[in-house]
C-alpha positions in Angstrom: 0.0 0.3 0.0 0.9 3.3 -1.0 1.2 5.6 2.5 2.8 8.6 1.8 4.4 9.5 -1.1 8.1 11.3 -0.3 10.8 9.5 -2.5 10.4 7.0 -5.8 12.4 4.6 -4.0 9.7 3.8 -1.2 7.7 2.3 -3.7 8.2 -1.1 -5.8 6.1 -0.9 -8.7 7.2 3.0 -9.6 6.7 1.9 -13.2 2.9 1.2 -12.6 2.7 5.0 -11.4 4.6 6.5 -14.8 1.6 4.1 -16.9 -1.3 5.9 -14.5 0.3 9.4 -15.2 0.5 8.5 -19.7 -3.3 7.3 -19.1 -4.2 10.6 -17.2 -1.5 12.4 -20.2 -3.6 10.6 -22.6 -7.8 11.9 -20.5 -8.3 7.9 -21.5 -11.2 8.8 -19.3 -12.4 11.5 -16.4 -11.4 10.6 -12.4 -13.1 13.9 -11.3 -15.7 11.0 -8.8 -12.4 10.0 -7.2 -11.5 13.0 -4.8 -15.2 14.1 -4.6 -15.9 15.3 -0.6 -11.9 15.5 0.2 -9.4 18.5 0.7 -6.3 18.5 -0.5 -3.8 21.0 1.8 -0.8 22.5 0.6 1.7 24.1 2.7 4.4 25.4 1.2 7.6 27.1 3.7 9.6 27.3 0.0 8.4 29.5 -2.7 6.9 27.2 -5.7 5.6 28.1 -9.5 5.1 24.5 -11.1 5.2 22.6 -8.2 2.1 24.4 -6.8 0.0 25.2 -9.8 0.3 21.7 -11.4 -0.9 20.0 -8.5 -2.9 22.2 -7.0 -4.8 21.5 -10.8 -4.4 17.8 -10.6 -6.5 17.9 -7.2 -9.0 19.4 -9.3 -9.3 17.9 -12.0 -9.6 14.4 -9.6 -12.6 16.5 -7.7 -10.9 17.9 -4.5 -11.4 20.8 -2.8 -7.7 22.3 -2.7 -6.6 24.8 0.3 -2.9 26.1 0.5 -0.9 28.1 2.7 2.5 29.9 2.2 3.1 28.6 6.1 7.1 29.6 5.4 6.2 33.1 6.5 7.8 33.5 9.5 5.9 30.4 10.8 8.6 28.4 12.7 8.3 25.0 14.6 10.3 23.0 16.8 10.9 19.3 15.7 12.7 18.6 19.1 11.2 16.8 22.2 12.1 17.8 25.8 12.7 21.7 24.7 11.4 24.8 26.6 10.1 26.2 23.5 10.6 29.9 24.9 12.0 31.1 21.7 11.0 31.8 18.2 8.9 28.5 17.5 5.5 28.3 18.3 4.2 25.0 17.5 5.4 21.8 17.7 5.7 19.8 14.3 3.2 17.2 16.5 0.5 19.4 17.3 0.5 20.8 13.8 0.6 18.1 12.3 -2.0 16.2 13.7 -4.4 18.9 13.4 -3.8 19.7 10.0 -4.9 16.1 9.3 -7.8 16.5 11.1 -8.9 18.8 8.3 -7.7 17.1 5.0 -7.3 13.6 3.0 -4.3 14.5 2.0 -1.1 16.9 2.8 1.3 18.2 0.4 4.4 19.8 1.8 6.9 21.6 0.2 10.0 22.5 2.3 13.9 23.4 0.7 17.1 22.6 2.7 19.0 25.2 4.4 22.4 24.4 2.6 24.4 25.3 5.5 24.9 22.4 7.5 24.4 19.0 5.4 23.6 17.2 8.6 20.6 19.2 9.2 19.5 18.5 5.7 20.0 15.2 5.6 16.9 15.2 8.4 14.6 16.6 6.2 12.6 17.4 9.4 9.8 19.0 8.1 8.7 16.2 5.6 9.9 13.2 8.1 8.0 15.2 11.1 4.9 15.5 9.2 5.4 12.0 7.9 5.4 10.6 11.7 2.4 12.9 13.4 0.4 12.9 10.6 -3.1 10.3 10.3 -3.5 11.1 6.5 -1.1 10.7 3.7 1.9 13.3 2.9 2.9 14.3 -0.7 6.4 15.6 -1.1 6.3 18.5 -3.1 10.3 18.9 -2.4 12.4 18.8 0.1 16.0 18.7 1.5 16.6 15.5 -0.4 13.9 14.4 -3.0 11.7 16.0 -5.4 10.0 12.7 -6.4 6.7 14.6 -8.1 9.6 16.2 -10.5 11.1 12.1 -10.9 7.9 11.0 -11.8 7.2 13.2 -14.5 10.8 13.3 -15.8 10.1 9.5 -16.1 6.5 10.1 -17.7 8.7 12.5 -20.1 10.8 9.8 -21.3 8.3 7.2 -21.4 6.5 8.6 -23.7 8.9 9.6 -25.9 11.5 6.8 -26.5 11.9 5.2 -29.7 13.8 2.6 -28.1 13.3 -0.1 -24.9 16.4 0.8 -23.2 17.3 4.1 -24.3 20.9 5.6 -23.1 19.9 8.9 -20.7 22.6 10.9 -18.9 22.0 13.3 -16.4 24.3 16.4 -16.6 25.9 18.3 -13.4 25.1 22.4 -15.1 27.0 25.6 -14.0 24.4 27.9 -11.7 25.3 31.6 -9.9 24.5 29.7 -6.6 24.9 26.2 -5.1 21.4 24.4 -5.7 19.4 21.2 -3.7 20.2 17.7 -4.2 16.5 16.9 -4.6 15.9 17.1 -8.4 18.9 14.7 -9.2 18.4 12.4 -6.3 15.0 11.7 -7.7 15.9 11.7 -11.0 18.6 9.0 -10.3 16.4 7.5 -8.5 13.1 7.6 -10.9 16.1 6.0 -14.1 17.1 3.5 -12.0 13.5 2.2 -11.6 12.8 2.5 -15.0 15.9 0.0 -16.0 17.2 2.7 -18.7 20.8 2.8 -19.3 21.7 5.3 -17.3 25.0 7.8 -16.6 25.7 10.6 -14.3 28.3 13.0 -15.5 29.8 15.8 -13.0 32.8 17.1 -12.1 34.9 16.1 -8.7 33.1 16.7 -5.5 29.6 16.9 -6.6 29.1 13.1 -5.8 25.4 12.3 -5.1 24.6 10.0 -1.5 25.5 6.4 -2.8 22.8 5.5 -0.1 20.4 7.5 -2.2 21.4 7.3 -6.0 22.3 3.6 -5.7 25.4 2.1 -7.8 25.0 4.0 -10.8 27.8 4.7 -12.8 29.7 7.8 -13.5 31.8 9.5 -15.7 33.8 12.6 -15.0 34.5 12.9 -18.9 31.6 15.2 -19.7 31.9 14.8 -23.7 32.4 11.1 -23.4 29.2 10.9 -21.3 26.9 12.5 -24.1 27.8 10.5 -27.1 25.2 8.5 -28.1 22.7 10.0 -25.9 19.3 9.7 -26.4 18.4 12.2 -23.6 20.6 14.8 -21.8 19.4 15.7 -18.7 21.0 19.3 -17.3 20.7 20.1 -13.4 23.2 22.1 -11.1 23.6 20.9 -7.5 25.9 21.4 -4.5 29.2 20.5 -4.2 28.6 17.4 -1.8 32.4 18.4 -1.0 32.3 21.7 -0.6 28.6 21.7 1.0 26.4 24.4 -0.2 29.3 25.9 -2.3 28.2 27.0 -5.6 31.2 25.9 -8.4 32.7 28.7 -9.7 35.3 26.9 -12.2 33.0 24.8 -14.1 31.6 27.3 -16.5 32.3 24.9 -19.4 29.7 22.2 -17.8 26.8 24.1 -19.9 25.1 22.3 -22.3 25.6 23.7 -26.1 24.5 22.9 -29.2 28.3 21.3 -30.4 27.6 19.0 -27.0 24.1 17.5 -28.2 25.7 17.1 -31.2 27.6 14.3 -29.9 24.5 12.2 -28.8 22.2 10.3 -30.7 19.9 13.2 -32.3 19.1 13.4 -28.3 16.6 15.3 -26.7 17.3 17.8 -24.1 16.0 18.1 -20.2 15.6 20.1 -17.8 13.2 21.0 -14.8 12.9 24.6 -14.9 13.2 27.5 -13.6 16.6 27.5 -16.0 19.3 30.4 -16.6 19.7 30.4 -19.9 23.3 30.1 -21.7 24.0 29.5 -18.5 23.2 26.3 -17.7 21.7 25.5 -21.3 21.9 28.0 -24.4 19.4 29.3 -26.7 19.9 26.8 -29.4 19.4 23.8 -26.8 16.3 25.5 -25.0 14.7 26.6 -28.2 15.4 23.0 -30.2 13.1 21.0 -31.8 14.4 18.7 -29.2 13.8 20.2 -26.2 11.4 18.4 -24.3 10.8 21.1 -21.5 7.8 22.4 -22.1 6.5 18.7 -22.6 8.5 17.8 -19.3 6.7 20.6 -17.0 3.1 20.1 -18.6 4.4 16.3 -17.3 4.0 17.7 -13.5 0.2 17.6 -14.0 -0.2 14.0 -14.3 2.2 13.0 -12.5 0.6 14.8 -9.2 -2.6 13.5 -10.9 -1.3 10.2 -10.7 0.1 10.3 -7.5 -3.1 11.6 -5.9 -5.3 9.1 -7.5 -3.3 5.8 -6.3 -3.3 7.6 -2.2 -6.9 8.1 -2.6 -7.5 4.4 -3.7 -6.0 3.4 -0.4 -7.8 -0.5 -1.0 -5.6 -0.2 -4.4 -1.8 -2.1 -4.0 1.0 -0.2 -5.3 
């Protein structure tokens, strides 16, 4: 049974969820009865554009009432027990999770890492706390370590676009002006592993992702070698895991440009958005007919629909 949707690796039949998303993408049938008289509560401790709008619409498409709250606007919670709460924290996460559970059938939460302390971020306290104390399913809208709705949308995009059974997929680290979280690359790696594609990660040394989360994946430090004959290229920046929270200002040559895409097997380009043009990838790559960035973003809707649909059907195995 699917109790929560926290990370892709938590669920054994990820391919079934991808297939469900593709069915919804194709609008095979109406699903608005499943969510009738049900409520989706969305809590945002961090800002959001695509995740917020796509998940909100997914709830509406499934017939749900949707309540959305900016929970991060100065509202601080305590996570530890035994502390005297005479500081900035107004409420313990236990009370928050239990009370909100009384008002909604599903709680969806987004909470970014601080990127100050790897040890603190690895705790993923907000999502972990809500899953521990809530009495309804929790959907991860991106946490310190995982962005499973994005990973699901990415898998839907590749599965519905691929020309061969087992395409070569490359996740390429990309330059950025600031350090970014690890959540998207971790979830993408987990999704590619679950789909059993030919998967490679290429990045500068010092950007190795946690092996306990991404598994025994192929790593290639030579970007050009990794991109050769790729069917899909996914560009994404993430913080150095060696110098955590620090941007890599010496690897601007990792930008994805037309010359690098010419190394691929007429490969498709992917990125989760938002993207900084001519920093992560050039205009020519983003505006190419082989760019999937808008289709990929649209599939966020069907990923959210598939997850909410499964959570509302608690009598079905997952």
